[in-house]
N, CA, C and O atoms as CSV, one atom per row, in Angstrom:
chain,resi,resn,atom,element,x,y,z
A,1,UNK,N,N,12.634,24.705,-22.792
A,1,UNK,CA,C,11.408,25.202,-23.378
A,1,UNK,C,C,10.252,24.337,-22.873
A,1,UNK,O,O,10.405,23.133,-22.671
A,2,UNK,N,N,9.111,24.960,-22.678
A,2,UNK,CA,C,7.911,24.237,-22.270
A,2,UNK,C,C,6.840,24.405,-23.339
A,2,UNK,O,O,6.875,25.351,-24.127
A,3,UNK,N,N,5.905,23.491,-23.358
A,3,UNK,CA,C,4.825,23.508,-24.338
A,3,UNK,C,C,3.521,23.870,-23.632
A,3,UNK,O,O,3.180,23.281,-22.607
A,4,UNK,N,N,2.800,24.830,-24.179
A,4,UNK,CA,C,1.493,25.204,-23.654
A,4,UNK,C,C,0.487,24.132,-24.067
A,4,UNK,O,O,0.391,23.774,-25.241
A,5,UNK,N,N,-0.261,23.627,-23.088
A,5,UNK,CA,C,-1.232,22.572,-23.343
A,5,UNK,C,C,-2.620,23.034,-22.928
A,5,UNK,O,O,-2.759,23.937,-22.102
A,6,UNK,N,N,-3.633,22.422,-23.496
A,6,UNK,CA,C,-5.031,22.727,-23.196
A,6,UNK,C,C,-5.706,21.413,-22.873
A,6,UNK,O,O,-5.705,20.499,-23.698
A,7,UNK,N,N,-6.293,21.297,-21.666
A,7,UNK,CA,C,-6.854,20.016,-21.251
A,7,UNK,C,C,-8.368,19.946,-21.414
A,7,UNK,O,O,-9.001,20.896,-21.875
A,8,UNK,N,N,-8.928,18.823,-21.034
A,8,UNK,CA,C,-10.370,18.579,-21.182
A,8,UNK,C,C,-11.209,19.507,-20.308
A,8,UNK,O,O,-12.382,19.742,-20.599
A,9,UNK,N,N,-10.615,20.032,-19.243
A,9,UNK,CA,C,-11.322,20.957,-18.357
A,9,UNK,C,C,-11.211,22.402,-18.834
A,9,UNK,O,O,-11.534,23.340,-18.105
A,10,UNK,N,N,-10.751,22.561,-20.063
A,10,UNK,CA,C,-10.602,23.878,-20.692
A,10,UNK,C,C,-9.666,24.780,-19.896
A,10,UNK,O,O,-9.928,25.970,-19.719
A,11,UNK,N,N,-8.550,24.182,-19.409
A,11,UNK,CA,C,-7.516,24.904,-18.682
A,11,UNK,C,C,-6.219,24.838,-19.478
A,11,UNK,O,O,-5.867,23.793,-20.026
A,12,UNK,N,N,-5.515,25.962,-19.536
A,12,UNK,CA,C,-4.185,25.957,-20.130
A,12,UNK,C,C,-3.184,25.541,-19.072
A,12,UNK,O,O,-3.314,25.919,-17.907
A,13,UNK,N,N,-2.175,24.757,-19.472
A,13,UNK,CA,C,-1.185,24.248,-18.536
A,13,UNK,C,C,0.190,24.236,-19.176
A,13,UNK,O,O,0.330,24.106,-20.392
A,14,UNK,N,N,1.217,24.376,-18.318
A,14,UNK,CA,C,2.588,24.137,-18.748
A,14,UNK,C,C,3.214,23.181,-17.732
A,14,UNK,O,O,2.826,23.160,-16.564
A,15,UNK,N,N,4.167,22.407,-18.181
A,15,UNK,CA,C,4.917,21.523,-17.307
A,15,UNK,C,C,6.301,22.135,-17.132
A,15,UNK,O,O,6.987,22.427,-18.111
A,16,UNK,N,N,6.703,22.325,-15.886
A,16,UNK,CA,C,8.009,22.915,-15.614
A,16,UNK,C,C,9.076,21.823,-15.616
A,16,UNK,O,O,8.848,20.727,-15.105
A,17,UNK,N,N,10.232,22.121,-16.189
A,17,UNK,CA,C,11.311,21.132,-16.172
A,17,UNK,C,C,11.748,20.807,-14.739
A,17,UNK,O,O,11.839,21.695,-13.891
A,18,UNK,N,N,12.014,19.535,-14.486
A,18,UNK,CA,C,12.415,19.067,-13.165
A,18,UNK,C,C,13.634,19.834,-12.653
A,18,UNK,O,O,13.682,20.200,-11.479
A,19,UNK,N,N,14.613,20.080,-13.514
A,19,UNK,CA,C,15.835,20.777,-13.101
A,19,UNK,C,C,15.527,22.184,-12.591
A,19,UNK,O,O,16.159,22.644,-11.640
A,20,UNK,N,N,14.572,22.869,-13.205
A,20,UNK,CA,C,14.202,24.213,-12.777
A,20,UNK,C,C,13.539,24.169,-11.399
A,20,UNK,O,O,13.866,24.973,-10.526
A,21,UNK,N,N,12.624,23.248,-11.207
A,21,UNK,CA,C,11.918,23.109,-9.924
A,21,UNK,C,C,12.914,22.763,-8.816
A,21,UNK,O,O,12.849,23.318,-7.719
A,22,UNK,N,N,13.828,21.850,-9.107
A,22,UNK,CA,C,14.827,21.477,-8.101
A,22,UNK,C,C,15.770,22.638,-7.798
A,22,UNK,O,O,16.147,22.837,-6.643
A,23,UNK,N,N,16.157,23.406,-8.813
A,23,UNK,CA,C,17.040,24.561,-8.607
A,23,UNK,C,C,16.373,25.612,-7.716
A,23,UNK,O,O,17.047,26.278,-6.930
A,24,UNK,N,N,15.068,25.758,-7.835
A,24,UNK,CA,C,14.324,26.710,-7.008
A,24,UNK,C,C,14.044,26.155,-5.614
A,24,UNK,O,O,13.676,26.907,-4.711
A,25,UNK,N,N,14.215,24.846,-5.432
A,25,UNK,CA,C,13.941,24.229,-4.138
A,25,UNK,C,C,12.458,24.018,-3.883
A,25,UNK,O,O,12.043,23.817,-2.742
A,26,UNK,N,N,11.658,24.062,-4.940
A,26,UNK,CA,C,10.221,23.854,-4.808
A,26,UNK,C,C,9.933,22.371,-4.652
A,26,UNK,O,O,10.703,21.518,-5.093
A,27,UNK,N,N,8.795,22.083,-4.010
A,27,UNK,CA,C,8.365,20.697,-3.808
A,27,UNK,C,C,6.894,20.557,-4.165
A,27,UNK,O,O,6.155,21.540,-4.211
A,28,UNK,N,N,6.485,19.330,-4.414
A,28,UNK,CA,C,5.080,19.038,-4.697
A,28,UNK,C,C,4.226,19.611,-3.575
A,28,UNK,O,O,4.522,19.400,-2.399
A,29,UNK,N,N,3.184,20.323,-3.925
A,29,UNK,CA,C,2.277,20.904,-2.939
A,29,UNK,C,C,2.566,22.361,-2.627
A,29,UNK,O,O,1.717,23.044,-2.055
A,30,UNK,N,N,3.768,22.865,-2.996
A,30,UNK,CA,C,4.056,24.284,-2.804
A,30,UNK,C,C,3.109,25.103,-3.671
A,30,UNK,O,O,2.706,24.663,-4.748
A,31,UNK,N,N,2.759,26.288,-3.201
A,31,UNK,CA,C,1.887,27.181,-3.964
A,31,UNK,C,C,2.771,28.203,-4.678
A,31,UNK,O,O,3.573,28.893,-4.049
A,32,UNK,N,N,2.614,28.290,-5.991
A,32,UNK,CA,C,3.439,29.155,-6.821
A,32,UNK,C,C,2.599,30.315,-7.332
A,32,UNK,O,O,1.540,30.114,-7.926
A,33,UNK,N,N,3.081,31.532,-7.095
A,33,UNK,CA,C,2.405,32.730,-7.567
A,33,UNK,C,C,2.813,32.987,-9.023
A,33,UNK,O,O,3.992,32.897,-9.363
A,34,UNK,N,N,1.854,33.302,-9.864
A,34,UNK,CA,C,2.108,33.619,-11.274
A,34,UNK,C,C,1.696,35.066,-11.502
A,34,UNK,O,O,0.557,35.446,-11.229
A,35,UNK,N,N,2.633,35.875,-12.006
A,35,UNK,CA,C,2.339,37.288,-12.259
A,35,UNK,C,C,3.044,37.730,-13.531
A,35,UNK,O,O,3.799,36.969,-14.136
A,36,UNK,N,N,2.786,38.965,-13.926
A,36,UNK,CA,C,3.427,39.558,-15.104
A,36,UNK,C,C,4.327,40.697,-14.659
A,36,UNK,O,O,3.973,41.461,-13.762
A,37,UNK,N,N,5.497,40.810,-15.290
A,37,UNK,CA,C,6.367,41.947,-14.999
A,37,UNK,C,C,5.998,43.114,-15.911
A,37,UNK,O,O,5.032,43.029,-16.669
A,38,UNK,N,N,6.756,44.193,-15.841
A,38,UNK,CA,C,6.436,45.402,-16.606
A,38,UNK,C,C,6.522,45.203,-18.116
A,38,UNK,O,O,5.958,45.990,-18.876
A,39,UNK,N,N,7.228,44.149,-18.560
A,39,UNK,CA,C,7.337,43.842,-19.992
A,39,UNK,C,C,6.285,42.836,-20.457
A,39,UNK,O,O,6.203,42.516,-21.643
A,40,UNK,N,N,5.477,42.337,-19.507
A,40,UNK,CA,C,4.461,41.355,-19.861
A,40,UNK,C,C,4.949,39.923,-19.794
A,40,UNK,O,O,4.240,39.009,-20.216
A,41,UNK,N,N,6.154,39.709,-19.269
A,41,UNK,CA,C,6.689,38.353,-19.131
A,41,UNK,C,C,6.158,37.713,-17.853
A,41,UNK,O,O,5.916,38.398,-16.859
A,42,UNK,N,N,5.982,36.398,-17.889
A,42,UNK,CA,C,5.530,35.666,-16.705
A,42,UNK,C,C,6.624,35.620,-15.652
A,42,UNK,O,O,7.805,35.461,-15.963
A,43,UNK,N,N,6.211,35.762,-14.405
A,43,UNK,CA,C,7.117,35.635,-13.262
A,43,UNK,C,C,6.512,34.604,-12.320
A,43,UNK,O,O,5.363,34.738,-11.901
A,44,UNK,N,N,7.287,33.572,-11.987
A,44,UNK,CA,C,6.848,32.540,-11.050
A,44,UNK,C,C,7.619,32.732,-9.756
A,44,UNK,O,O,8.843,32.865,-9.775
A,45,UNK,N,N,6.913,32.747,-8.634
A,45,UNK,CA,C,7.569,32.892,-7.334
A,45,UNK,C,C,6.832,32.059,-6.300
A,45,UNK,O,O,5.629,31.825,-6.415
A,46,UNK,N,N,7.561,31.619,-5.299
A,46,UNK,CA,C,6.976,30.804,-4.246
A,46,UNK,C,C,6.028,31.653,-3.414
A,46,UNK,O,O,6.423,32.685,-2.871
A,47,UNK,N,N,4.779,31.217,-3.316
A,47,UNK,CA,C,3.789,31.921,-2.495
A,47,UNK,C,C,3.789,31.345,-1.081
A,47,UNK,O,O,3.846,32.088,-0.102
A,48,UNK,N,N,3.725,30.014,-0.980
A,48,UNK,CA,C,3.761,29.372,0.331
A,48,UNK,C,C,4.197,27.927,0.178
A,48,UNK,O,O,4.004,27.296,-0.861
A,49,UNK,N,N,4.783,27.433,1.236
A,49,UNK,CA,C,5.216,26.028,1.280
A,49,UNK,C,C,4.034,25.135,1.583
A,49,UNK,O,O,3.060,25.546,2.214
A,50,UNK,N,N,4.141,23.907,1.118
A,50,UNK,CA,C,3.118,22.932,1.481
A,50,UNK,C,C,3.133,22.748,2.983
A,50,UNK,O,O,4.162,22.955,3.626
A,51,UNK,N,N,2.024,22.368,3.536
A,51,UNK,CA,C,1.955,22.130,4.980
A,51,UNK,C,C,2.770,20.906,5.336
A,51,UNK,O,O,2.748,19.899,4.628
A,52,UNK,N,N,3.485,21.001,6.434
A,52,UNK,CA,C,4.287,19.866,6.877
A,52,UNK,C,C,5.551,19.689,6.070
A,52,UNK,O,O,6.163,18.622,6.100
A,53,UNK,N,N,5.956,20.736,5.338
A,53,UNK,CA,C,7.162,20.652,4.521
A,53,UNK,C,C,8.419,20.599,5.348
A,53,UNK,O,O,8.395,20.826,6.557
A,54,UNK,N,N,9.509,20.300,4.695
A,54,UNK,CA,C,10.798,20.186,5.377
A,54,UNK,C,C,11.442,21.530,5.648
A,54,UNK,O,O,12.471,21.583,6.322
A,55,UNK,N,N,10.886,22.601,5.157
A,55,UNK,CA,C,11.525,23.911,5.295
A,55,UNK,C,C,10.693,24.838,6.113
A,55,UNK,O,O,11.080,25.986,6.331
């Protein structure tokens, strides 16, 4: 479970669990697309790799 947070810049944020990020093979600097499915649930998908990445 993640906690929705609100920062000083008036932005909502969530922190993803390390195990989930590692299971997806994501790395710091990767661009993640955030969208909604037909039920209104959030969908996270890799948009692009960071430049100079290992993959």
